Biopython code that builds the backbone (N, CA, C, O; Angstrom):
import numpy as np
from Bio.PDB.StructureBuilder import StructureBuilder

atoms = [
    (1, "MET", "N", (28.225, -0.433, -8.461)),
    (1, "MET", "CA", (27.633, -0.488, -7.160)),
    (1, "MET", "C", (26.771, -1.289, -6.513)),
    (1, "MET", "O", (26.489, -1.049, -5.339)),
    (2, "PRO", "N", (26.393, -2.032, -6.980)),
    (2, "PRO", "CA", (25.295, -1.918, -5.886)),
    (2, "PRO", "C", (25.159, -2.013, -4.787)),
    (2, "PRO", "O", (26.112, -2.497, -4.176)),
    (3, "SER", "N", (23.718, -1.534, -3.862)),
    (3, "SER", "CA", (24.007, -1.392, -2.416)),
    (3, "SER", "C", (23.612, -2.776, -2.029)),
    (3, "SER", "O", (22.812, -3.555, -2.547)),
    (4, "THR", "N", (24.466, -2.887, -0.871)),
    (4, "THR", "CA", (24.356, -4.284, -0.401)),
    (4, "THR", "C", (24.017, -4.475, 1.291)),
    (4, "THR", "O", (24.643, -3.787, 2.097)),
    (5, "LEU", "N", (23.069, -5.377, 1.713)),
    (5, "LEU", "CA", (22.381, -5.356, 2.529)),
    (5, "LEU", "C", (23.580, -5.229, 3.249)),
    (5, "LEU", "O", (24.700, -5.237, 2.739)),
    (6, "HIS", "N", (23.194, -5.048, 5.058)),
    (6, "HIS", "CA", (23.810, -3.999, 6.071)),
    (6, "HIS", "C", (24.968, -2.893, 5.938)),
    (6, "HIS", "O", (25.445, -2.281, 6.893)),
    (7, "GLN", "N", (25.378, -2.726, 4.452)),
    (7, "GLN", "CA", (26.808, -1.988, 3.909)),
    (7, "GLN", "C", (25.967, -0.486, 4.402)),
    (7, "GLN", "O", (24.766, -0.216, 4.416)),
    (8, "GLU", "N", (27.129, 0.281, 4.767)),
    (8, "GLU", "CA", (26.684, 1.950, 5.402)),
    (8, "GLU", "C", (27.212, 2.890, 4.015)),
    (8, "GLU", "O", (28.117, 2.342, 3.384)),
    (9, "TYR", "N", (26.763, 4.186, 3.499)),
    (9, "TYR", "CA", (27.410, 4.788, 3.095)),
    (9, "TYR", "C", (27.176, 6.203, 3.042)),
    (9, "TYR", "O", (27.834, 6.579, 4.011)),
    (10, "ASP", "N", (26.817, 6.923, 2.686)),
    (10, "ASP", "CA", (26.667, 8.351, 2.574)),
    (10, "ASP", "C", (25.697, 9.251, 1.880)),
    (10, "ASP", "O", (25.884, 10.202, 1.121)),
    (11, "VAL", "N", (24.802, 8.792, 2.264)),
    (11, "VAL", "CA", (23.295, 8.829, 0.960)),
    (11, "VAL", "C", (22.808, 10.182, 1.474)),
    (11, "VAL", "O", (22.778, 10.555, 2.647)),
    (12, "ARG", "N", (22.303, 11.076, 0.004)),
    (12, "ARG", "CA", (22.210, 12.770, -0.130)),
    (12, "ARG", "C", (21.121, 12.215, 0.132)),
    (12, "ARG", "O", (20.724, 11.140, -0.319)),
    (13, "VAL", "N", (20.290, 13.305, 1.281)),
    (13, "VAL", "CA", (18.706, 13.603, 0.778)),
    (13, "VAL", "C", (17.643, 14.518, -0.023)),
    (13, "VAL", "O", (17.201, 15.655, 0.145)),
    (14, "LEU", "N", (17.462, 13.615, -0.859)),
    (14, "LEU", "CA", (16.575, 14.434, -1.731)),
    (14, "LEU", "C", (15.175, 15.427, -1.753)),
    (14, "LEU", "O", (14.933, 16.479, -2.345)),
    (15, "ALA", "N", (14.214, 14.407, -0.629)),
    (15, "ALA", "CA", (12.895, 14.918, -0.302)),
    (15, "ALA", "C", (12.263, 14.479, 0.980)),
    (15, "ALA", "O", (12.574, 13.326, 1.281)),
    (16, "VAL", "N", (11.428, 15.106, 1.854)),
    (16, "VAL", "CA", (10.262, 14.716, 2.782)),
    (16, "VAL", "C", (9.161, 14.485, 1.862)),
    (16, "VAL", "O", (8.631, 15.168, 0.986)),
    (17, "ARG", "N", (8.927, 13.006, 2.446)),
    (17, "ARG", "CA", (7.374, 13.053, 2.546)),
    (17, "ARG", "C", (7.541, 12.747, 3.265)),
    (17, "ARG", "O", (8.586, 12.667, 3.911)),
    (18, "PRO", "N", (5.781, 12.216, 3.577)),
    (18, "PRO", "CA", (4.761, 12.643, 4.844)),
    (18, "PRO", "C", (5.510, 10.908, 5.525)),
    (18, "PRO", "O", (5.993, 11.098, 6.641)),
    (19, "TRP", "N", (5.592, 10.048, 5.253)),
    (19, "TRP", "CA", (6.010, 7.941, 5.333)),
    (19, "TRP", "C", (7.888, 8.832, 5.643)),
    (19, "TRP", "O", (8.468, 7.763, 5.831)),
    (20, "GLY", "N", (8.500, 9.405, 5.725)),
    (20, "GLY", "CA", (10.312, 8.938, 5.717)),
    (20, "GLY", "C", (10.746, 10.372, 4.107)),
    (20, "GLY", "O", (10.182, 11.044, 3.244)),
    (21, "LEU", "N", (11.639, 10.162, 4.477)),
    (21, "LEU", "CA", (13.177, 10.667, 3.644)),
    (21, "LEU", "C", (13.190, 9.822, 2.202)),
    (21, "LEU", "O", (12.864, 8.635, 2.170)),
    (22, "ASP", "N", (13.542, 10.453, 1.188)),
    (22, "ASP", "CA", (13.967, 10.157, -0.710)),
    (22, "ASP", "C", (15.281, 10.732, -0.461)),
    (22, "ASP", "O", (15.654, 11.893, -0.627)),
    (23, "VAL", "N", (16.236, 9.206, 0.179)),
    (23, "VAL", "CA", (17.730, 9.527, 0.012)),
    (23, "VAL", "C", (17.944, 9.210, -1.814)),
    (23, "VAL", "O", (17.170, 8.704, -2.626)),
    (24, "VAL", "N", (19.353, 9.768, -1.968)),
    (24, "VAL", "CA", (20.211, 8.838, -2.584)),
    (24, "VAL", "C", (21.572, 8.109, -2.688)),
    (24, "VAL", "O", (22.587, 8.802, -2.630)),
    (25, "LEU", "N", (21.673, 6.835, -2.831)),
    (25, "LEU", "CA", (23.436, 6.135, -3.187)),
    (25, "LEU", "C", (24.348, 6.687, -3.952)),
    (25, "LEU", "O", (23.952, 7.302, -4.942)),
    (26, "PRO", "N", (25.374, 6.625, -3.755)),
    (26, "PRO", "CA", (26.350, 7.695, -3.595)),
    (26, "PRO", "C", (26.798, 6.743, -5.900)),
    (26, "PRO", "O", (27.487, 6.907, -6.906)),
    (27, "ASP", "N", (25.481, 5.675, -5.156)),
    (27, "ASP", "CA", (25.978, 4.757, -7.426)),
    (27, "ASP", "C", (24.222, 5.908, -8.223)),
    (27, "ASP", "O", (24.040, 6.481, -9.298)),
    (28, "GLY", "N", (23.473, 5.749, -7.140)),
    (28, "GLY", "CA", (21.988, 6.528, -8.129)),
    (28, "GLY", "C", (21.456, 5.268, -7.424)),
    (28, "GLY", "O", (20.426, 5.015, -8.048)),
    (29, "THR", "N", (21.610, 4.293, -6.408)),
    (29, "THR", "CA", (20.516, 3.581, -6.220)),
    (29, "THR", "C", (19.481, 5.056, -5.575)),
    (29, "THR", "O", (19.811, 6.240, -5.514)),
    (30, "ALA", "N", (17.978, 4.289, -5.106)),
    (30, "ALA", "CA", (17.638, 4.748, -4.790)),
    (30, "ALA", "C", (16.853, 4.575, -3.398)),
    (30, "ALA", "O", (15.850, 3.920, -3.685)),
    (31, "GLY", "N", (16.849, 4.770, -2.458)),
    (31, "GLY", "CA", (16.923, 4.312, -0.664)),
    (31, "GLY", "C", (15.858, 5.718, 0.162)),
    (31, "GLY", "O", (15.692, 6.937, 0.126)),
    (32, "LEU", "N", (15.379, 4.496, 0.841)),
    (32, "LEU", "CA", (14.298, 5.287, 1.333)),
    (32, "LEU", "C", (14.511, 4.960, 3.103)),
    (32, "LEU", "O", (14.821, 3.848, 3.531)),
    (33, "ILE", "N", (14.301, 6.029, 3.869)),
    (33, "ILE", "CA", (14.485, 6.434, 5.373)),
    (33, "ILE", "C", (12.424, 6.548, 6.228)),
    (33, "ILE", "O", (11.349, 7.134, 6.359)),
    (34, "ASP", "N", (13.386, 5.323, 6.527)),
    (34, "ASP", "CA", (11.285, 5.308, 7.230)),
    (34, "ASP", "C", (10.995, 6.573, 7.926)),
    (34, "ASP", "O", (12.030, 7.023, 8.418)),
    (35, "ASN", "N", (10.248, 7.108, 8.085)),
    (35, "ASN", "CA", (10.282, 8.137, 9.352)),
    (35, "ASN", "C", (11.448, 7.465, 10.804)),
    (35, "ASN", "O", (12.252, 8.021, 11.551)),
    (36, "ALA", "N", (10.959, 5.984, 10.634)),
    (36, "ALA", "CA", (10.552, 5.605, 12.583)),
    (36, "ALA", "C", (12.052, 5.004, 12.031)),
    (36, "ALA", "O", (12.040, 3.777, 12.126)),
    (37, "LYS", "N", (13.209, 5.467, 11.538)),
    (37, "LYS", "CA", (14.791, 4.831, 11.079)),
    (37, "LYS", "C", (15.108, 6.234, 10.558)),
    (37, "LYS", "O", (15.773, 6.311, 9.525)),
    (38, "ASP", "N", (14.546, 7.776, 11.400)),
    (38, "ASP", "CA", (15.370, 8.514, 11.263)),
    (38, "ASP", "C", (15.035, 9.001, 12.720)),
    (38, "ASP", "O", (13.920, 9.085, 13.236)),
    (39, "PRO", "N", (16.806, 9.434, 13.500)),
    (39, "PRO", "CA", (16.955, 10.007, 14.100)),
    (39, "PRO", "C", (16.435, 10.949, 14.259)),
    (39, "PRO", "O", (15.738, 10.650, 15.228)),
    (40, "ARG", "N", (16.262, 11.735, 14.083)),
    (40, "ARG", "CA", (15.355, 13.348, 13.167)),
    (40, "ARG", "C", (13.818, 13.406, 13.690)),
    (40, "ARG", "O", (13.253, 14.298, 14.322)),
    (41, "TRP", "N", (13.508, 12.619, 13.391)),
    (41, "TRP", "CA", (12.223, 12.577, 13.675)),
    (41, "TRP", "C", (11.039, 12.487, 15.035)),
    (41, "TRP", "O", (11.738, 12.068, 15.957)),
    (42, "PRO", "N", (10.047, 12.618, 15.415)),
    (42, "PRO", "CA", (8.963, 13.816, 14.520)),
    (42, "PRO", "C", (9.726, 14.611, 15.287)),
    (42, "PRO", "O", (9.002, 15.596, 15.147)),
    (43, "ASP", "N", (11.072, 15.218, 16.371)),
    (43, "ASP", "CA", (10.936, 16.487, 16.618)),
    (43, "ASP", "C", (11.949, 17.163, 15.625)),
    (43, "ASP", "O", (12.279, 18.286, 16.008)),
    (44, "GLY", "N", (12.446, 16.814, 14.603)),
    (44, "GLY", "CA", (13.160, 17.363, 14.293)),
    (44, "GLY", "C", (12.539, 18.567, 13.214)),
    (44, "GLY", "O", (11.340, 18.841, 13.241)),
    (45, "ASP", "N", (13.472, 19.241, 12.283)),
    (45, "ASP", "CA", (13.105, 19.806, 11.206)),
    (45, "ASP", "C", (13.947, 19.218, 10.200)),
    (45, "ASP", "O", (15.140, 19.430, 9.983)),
    (46, "GLN", "N", (12.787, 18.107, 9.365)),
    (46, "GLN", "CA", (13.077, 17.146, 8.351)),
    (46, "GLN", "C", (13.425, 18.036, 7.291)),
    (46, "GLN", "O", (14.526, 18.027, 6.740)),
    (47, "GLN", "N", (12.803, 18.545, 7.104)),
    (47, "GLN", "CA", (12.805, 20.184, 5.352)),
    (47, "GLN", "C", (13.779, 20.602, 5.136)),
    (47, "GLN", "O", (14.203, 20.903, 4.020)),
    (48, "ALA", "N", (14.557, 20.745, 6.590)),
    (48, "ALA", "CA", (15.887, 21.409, 6.564)),
    (48, "ALA", "C", (16.970, 20.431, 6.254)),
    (48, "ALA", "O", (17.895, 20.896, 5.588)),
    (49, "ALA", "N", (17.039, 19.383, 6.540)),
    (49, "ALA", "CA", (17.423, 17.765, 5.779)),
    (49, "ALA", "C", (17.696, 17.849, 4.119)),
    (49, "ALA", "O", (18.750, 17.382, 3.689)),
    (50, "VAL", "N", (16.609, 18.525, 3.091)),
    (50, "VAL", "CA", (16.560, 18.367, 2.301)),
    (50, "VAL", "C", (18.475, 18.721, 1.220)),
    (50, "VAL", "O", (18.739, 19.901, 1.448)),
    (51, "GLY", "N", (18.988, 18.442, 0.805)),
    (51, "GLY", "CA", (20.825, 18.456, 0.329)),
    (51, "GLY", "C", (21.639, 17.973, 0.863)),
    (51, "GLY", "O", (22.738, 17.621, 0.433)),
    (52, "THR", "N", (21.114, 17.872, 2.096)),
    (52, "THR", "CA", (22.499, 17.649, 2.908)),
    (52, "THR", "C", (22.631, 15.878, 2.993)),
    (52, "THR", "O", (21.632, 15.164, 2.904)),
    (53, "VAL", "N", (23.877, 15.389, 3.158)),
    (53, "VAL", "CA", (24.098, 14.073, 3.260)),
    (53, "VAL", "C", (24.199, 13.600, 4.703)),
    (53, "VAL", "O", (24.425, 14.339, 5.662)),
    (54, "VAL", "N", (23.948, 11.880, 4.761)),
    (54, "VAL", "CA", (23.688, 11.309, 5.252)),
    (54, "VAL", "C", (23.748, 9.777, 5.763)),
    (54, "VAL", "O", (23.008, 8.952, 5.229)),
    (55, "ARG", "N", (24.884, 9.291, 7.096)),
    (55, "ARG", "CA", (24.647, 8.094, 7.021)),
    (55, "ARG", "C", (24.063, 7.514, 7.186)),
    (55, "ARG", "O", (23.079, 7.803, 7.867)),
    (56, "ALA", "N", (24.414, 5.253, 6.252)),
    (56, "ALA", "CA", (22.132, 5.426, 6.585)),
    (56, "ALA", "C", (23.113, 4.079, 6.382)),
    (56, "ALA", "O", (24.272, 4.210, 5.989)),
    (57, "VAL", "N", (22.506, 2.725, 6.703)),
    (57, "VAL", "CA", (23.068, 1.446, 6.831)),
    (57, "VAL", "C", (22.089, 0.540, 5.691)),
    (57, "VAL", "O", (21.540, -0.199, 6.508)),
    (58, "VAL", "N", (21.608, 0.187, 4.558)),
    (58, "VAL", "CA", (20.876, -1.163, 3.814)),
    (58, "VAL", "C", (20.131, -1.738, 5.247)),
    (58, "VAL", "O", (20.759, -1.889, 6.295)),
    (59, "LEU", "N", (18.909, -1.982, 5.117)),
    (59, "LEU", "CA", (18.410, -3.282, 5.785)),
    (59, "LEU", "C", (17.795, -3.466, 5.270)),
    (59, "LEU", "O", (16.821, -3.852, 5.917)),
    (60, "ASP", "N", (17.574, -3.457, 3.918)),
    (60, "ASP", "CA", (16.665, -4.490, 3.190)),
    (60, "ASP", "C", (16.649, -3.668, 1.276)),
    (60, "ASP", "O", (15.844, -2.910, 0.735)),
    (61, "ASP", "N", (18.035, -4.357, 0.755)),
    (61, "ASP", "CA", (18.141, -4.524, -0.221)),
    (61, "ASP", "C", (17.861, -4.843, -1.357)),
    (61, "ASP", "O", (18.512, -4.514, -2.349)),
    (62, "GLU", "N", (16.496, -5.767, -1.350)),
    (62, "GLU", "CA", (15.225, -6.646, -2.161)),
    (62, "GLU", "C", (14.575, -5.255, -3.104)),
    (62, "GLU", "O", (14.634, -5.024, -4.312)),
    (63, "ARG", "N", (13.804, -4.301, -1.695)),
    (63, "ARG", "CA", (12.737, -3.394, -1.991)),
    (63, "ARG", "C", (13.439, -2.682, -2.554)),
    (63, "ARG", "O", (14.638, -2.462, -2.380)),
    (64, "ASP", "N", (12.429, -2.098, -3.575)),
    (64, "ASP", "CA", (12.950, -0.792, -4.643)),
    (64, "ASP", "C", (12.063, 0.368, -4.098)),
    (64, "ASP", "O", (10.978, -0.099, -3.751)),
    (65, "PRO", "N", (12.139, 1.721, -3.899)),
    (65, "PRO", "CA", (14.249, 1.631, -3.199)),
    (65, "PRO", "C", (14.384, 1.211, -2.180)),
    (65, "PRO", "O", (13.459, 0.927, -1.418)),
    (66, "VAL", "N", (15.955, 1.041, -1.878)),
    (66, "VAL", "CA", (16.200, -0.430, -0.742)),
    (66, "VAL", "C", (15.655, 1.023, 0.148)),
    (66, "VAL", "O", (15.411, 2.198, -0.127)),
    (67, "ARG", "N", (15.636, 0.008, 1.544)),
    (67, "ARG", "CA", (15.078, 0.011, 2.662)),
    (67, "ARG", "C", (16.429, 1.273, 3.285)),
    (67, "ARG", "O", (17.450, 1.360, 2.603)),
    (68, "MET", "N", (16.334, 1.896, 4.188)),
    (68, "MET", "CA", (17.843, 2.548, 4.523)),
    (68, "MET", "C", (16.988, 2.260, 6.176)),
    (68, "MET", "O", (16.026, 1.540, 6.445)),
    (69, "SER", "N", (17.802, 3.138, 7.020)),
    (69, "SER", "CA", (18.402, 3.586, 8.239)),
    (69, "SER", "C", (19.210, 4.751, 8.845)),
    (69, "SER", "O", (20.305, 4.867, 8.294)),
    (70, "ALA", "N", (18.993, 5.581, 9.756)),
    (70, "ALA", "CA", (20.582, 6.238, 9.893)),
    (70, "ALA", "C", (20.276, 6.303, 11.143)),
    (70, "ALA", "O", (20.772, 7.426, 11.238)),
    (71, "ARG", "N", (19.781, 6.039, 12.527)),
    (71, "ARG", "CA", (19.245, 5.579, 13.413)),
    (71, "ARG", "C", (20.887, 4.356, 13.533)),
    (71, "ARG", "O", (21.170, 3.396, 12.816)),
    (72, "ASP", "N", (21.961, 5.191, 15.221)),
    (72, "ASP", "CA", (22.587, 4.561, 15.502)),
    (72, "ASP", "C", (22.771, 3.393, 16.134)),
    (72, "ASP", "O", (23.847, 2.893, 16.459)),
    (73, "ASP", "N", (21.528, 2.911, 16.322)),
    (73, "ASP", "CA", (21.374, 1.388, 16.967)),
    (73, "ASP", "C", (21.650, 0.708, 16.036)),
    (73, "ASP", "O", (22.566, -0.067, 16.312)),
    (74, "ASP", "N", (21.032, 0.567, 14.340)),
    (74, "ASP", "CA", (20.694, -0.021, 13.971)),
    (74, "ASP", "C", (22.534, -0.202, 12.803)),
    (74, "ASP", "O", (23.492, -0.974, 12.852)),
    (75, "ARG", "N", (22.283, 0.587, 12.221)),
    (75, "ARG", "CA", (23.918, 0.894, 12.038)),
    (75, "ARG", "C", (25.202, -0.127, 12.872)),
    (75, "ARG", "O", (25.861, -1.031, 12.358)),
    (76, "ALA", "N", (25.250, 0.262, 13.965)),
    (76, "ALA", "CA", (25.512, -0.315, 15.196)),
    (76, "ALA", "C", (25.039, -2.035, 14.644)),
    (76, "ALA", "O", (25.448, -2.603, 13.631)),
    (77, "VAL", "N", (24.329, -2.428, 15.402)),
    (77, "VAL", "CA", (24.382, -3.925, 14.600)),
    (77, "VAL", "C", (23.870, -4.482, 12.972)),
    (77, "VAL", "O", (23.198, -5.476, 12.697)),
    (78, "ALA", "N", (24.424, -3.508, 12.111)),
    (78, "ALA", "CA", (24.570, -3.770, 10.493)),
    (78, "ALA", "C", (26.566, -4.027, 11.392)),
    (78, "ALA", "O", (26.553, -5.131, 11.936)),
    (79, "ARG", "N", (27.460, -3.585, 11.518)),
    (79, "ARG", "CA", (29.080, -3.162, 11.924)),
    (79, "ARG", "C", (28.413, -4.712, 12.386)),
    (79, "ARG", "O", (28.349, -5.444, 11.397)),
    (80, "ALA", "N", (27.955, -5.310, 13.529)),
    (80, "ALA", "CA", (28.649, -6.272, 14.599)),
    (80, "ALA", "C", (28.032, -7.722, 13.101)),
    (80, "ALA", "O", (28.753, -8.691, 12.864)),
    (81, "LEU", "N", (27.045, -7.560, 12.556)),
    (81, "LEU", "CA", (26.437, -8.202, 11.186)),
    (81, "LEU", "C", (27.508, -8.118, 10.706)),
    (81, "LEU", "O", (28.053, -9.169, 11.040)),
    (82, "ARG", "N", (28.351, -7.422, 9.995)),
    (82, "ARG", "CA", (29.362, -7.286, 8.766)),
    (82, "ARG", "C", (30.466, -8.107, 8.927)),
    (82, "ARG", "O", (31.155, -8.710, 8.104)),
    (83, "GLU", "N", (30.556, -7.942, 11.282)),
    (83, "GLU", "CA", (32.011, -8.246, 11.632)),
    (83, "GLU", "C", (31.947, -9.914, 11.497)),
    (83, "GLU", "O", (32.878, -10.658, 11.190)),
    (84, "ALA", "N", (31.006, -10.160, 11.718)),
    (84, "ALA", "CA", (30.434, -11.783, 11.971)),
    (84, "ALA", "C", (30.610, -12.317, 10.854)),
    (84, "ALA", "O", (31.149, -13.416, 10.724)),
    (85, "ALA", "N", (30.126, -11.523, 9.780)),
    (85, "ALA", "CA", (30.295, -12.601, 8.058)),
    (85, "ALA", "C", (32.371, -12.349, 7.407)),
    (85, "ALA", "O", (32.938, -12.612, 6.346)),
    (86, "GLY", "N", (32.821, -11.765, 8.671)),
    (86, "GLY", "CA", (34.405, -11.454, 7.518)),
    (86, "GLY", "C", (33.707, -10.272, 6.506)),
    (86, "GLY", "O", (34.393, -10.443, 5.498)),
    (87, "ARG", "N", (32.985, -9.440, 6.251)),
    (87, "ARG", "CA", (32.746, -8.338, 5.454)),
    (87, "ARG", "C", (33.579, -7.050, 6.228)),
    (87, "ARG", "O", (33.552, -5.918, 5.744)),
]
sb = StructureBuilder()
sb.init_structure("model")
sb.init_model(0)
sb.init_chain("A")
sb.init_seg("    ")
for serial, (resi, resn, name, xyz) in enumerate(atoms, 1):
    if name == "N":
        sb.init_residue(resn, " ", resi, " ")
    sb.init_atom(name, np.array(xyz, "f"), 0.0, 1.0, " ", f" {name:<3s}", serial, name[0])
structure = sb.get_structure()
């Protein structure tokens, strides 16, 4: 199951990088949550996130790794877009 634009997934955090979080989708697809799309950044303990599962939405499925967001507002926009498209 390839990742799909605007779909939400429970992703596992694999590593913390200076620019964001390396994550993996349930199907094994690699993803990246940029710092700006991580609600814990800059105030939270990102190192503690390694190994946890985060709900995130695909923002760009054409890139490798796919670009994702864990922000509530981005997930809400994606839900509205899916509903408008009938998905």
